[in-house]
C-alpha positions as CSV (number, residue, x, y, z in Angstrom):
1,M,33.7,9.3,34.9
2,D,31.2,10.9,33.1
3,S,29.5,11.1,30.0
4,V,27.6,13.5,27.6
5,H,25.6,13.2,24.4
6,L,26.0,16.7,22.3
7,I,23.9,17.7,19.5
8,V,25.2,20.9,17.8
9,S,22.8,22.9,15.7
10,G,23.7,25.7,13.2
11,D,26.2,26.5,10.8
12,V,28.6,23.8,11.9
13,Q,29.5,21.5,8.9
14,G,32.3,22.4,6.6
15,V,33.7,24.7,8.9
16,G,36.3,22.6,11.0
17,F,34.0,21.8,13.6
18,R,34.8,18.0,14.2
19,A,38.6,18.4,13.7
20,W,38.2,21.3,16.4
21,V,36.3,19.3,18.8
22,F,38.6,16.4,18.3
23,R,42.2,18.1,19.0
24,Y,40.3,19.7,22.3
25,A,39.1,16.0,23.3
26,Q,42.9,14.5,22.4
27,D,44.2,17.2,24.9
28,K,41.9,16.9,27.6
29,S,42.0,12.9,27.7
30,I,38.4,12.6,26.6
31,T,37.4,9.7,25.1
32,G,34.2,9.2,22.3
33,W,33.5,10.2,18.7
34,V,32.1,13.6,16.5
35,K,30.4,12.9,13.7
36,N,28.4,15.2,10.7
37,R,24.9,14.2,10.9
38,D,22.4,14.1,7.7
39,D,20.2,16.9,9.4
40,G,23.3,19.2,9.3
41,A,23.9,19.1,13.1
42,V,27.1,17.7,14.4
43,E,27.0,15.0,17.1
44,V,29.4,14.1,19.7
45,V,29.4,11.5,22.5
46,A,32.2,12.1,25.1
47,E,33.3,10.4,28.4
48,G,35.7,11.6,31.0
49,E,35.8,13.6,34.0
50,Y,33.4,16.0,34.5
51,A,34.9,19.4,34.7
52,R,36.6,18.4,31.2
53,L,33.2,17.7,29.6
54,E,31.8,20.7,30.8
55,G,34.9,22.5,29.1
56,L,33.9,20.7,25.8
57,I,30.3,21.7,26.2
58,K,31.1,25.6,26.7
59,R,33.5,25.3,23.8
60,C,30.8,23.7,21.8
61,Q,28.7,26.7,22.3
62,H,30.8,28.7,20.8
63,G,32.5,26.6,18.4
64,P,35.3,27.2,16.0
65,A,35.7,30.9,14.3
66,L,34.0,29.8,11.2
67,A,31.1,28.1,12.6
68,S,27.8,29.6,13.8
69,V,26.1,27.7,16.1
70,A,22.7,28.0,17.0
71,K,22.2,25.6,19.9
72,V,23.7,22.6,21.6
73,D,21.4,20.0,23.3
74,V,22.8,18.5,26.0
75,T,22.0,15.2,27.6
76,W,23.9,13.8,30.4
77,Q,24.3,9.7,30.2
78,K,25.9,7.2,32.5
79,A,29.2,6.4,31.2
80,V,29.7,3.0,29.7
81,G,33.4,3.1,29.4
82,G,35.1,1.1,26.8
83,L,35.7,3.9,24.7
84,V,39.3,4.5,23.8
85,G,40.7,7.5,22.5
86,F,38.5,10.0,20.4
87,E,37.8,9.5,16.5
88,V,36.1,11.7,13.9
89,V,33.4,9.4,12.4
90,D,32.7,9.9,8.5
């Protein structure tokens, strides 16, 4: 199991980005969370199979139709485990 931390910058809030990540994570059995940050970015912490996390990163680089992604900062980290399901954090 692998873990990745993403900071997605650009026009990514108010465009359905968190729900879009949530649906993909659930479909791919990825655990973790997604939330809006005060600086206008979206933050994602995800754990799962490496290939599925790579797919999540590639999707986040494009975003849903209404989003305009400027940059995705990717930090691979050691999986801590214990995350159950995937949630949207308010």
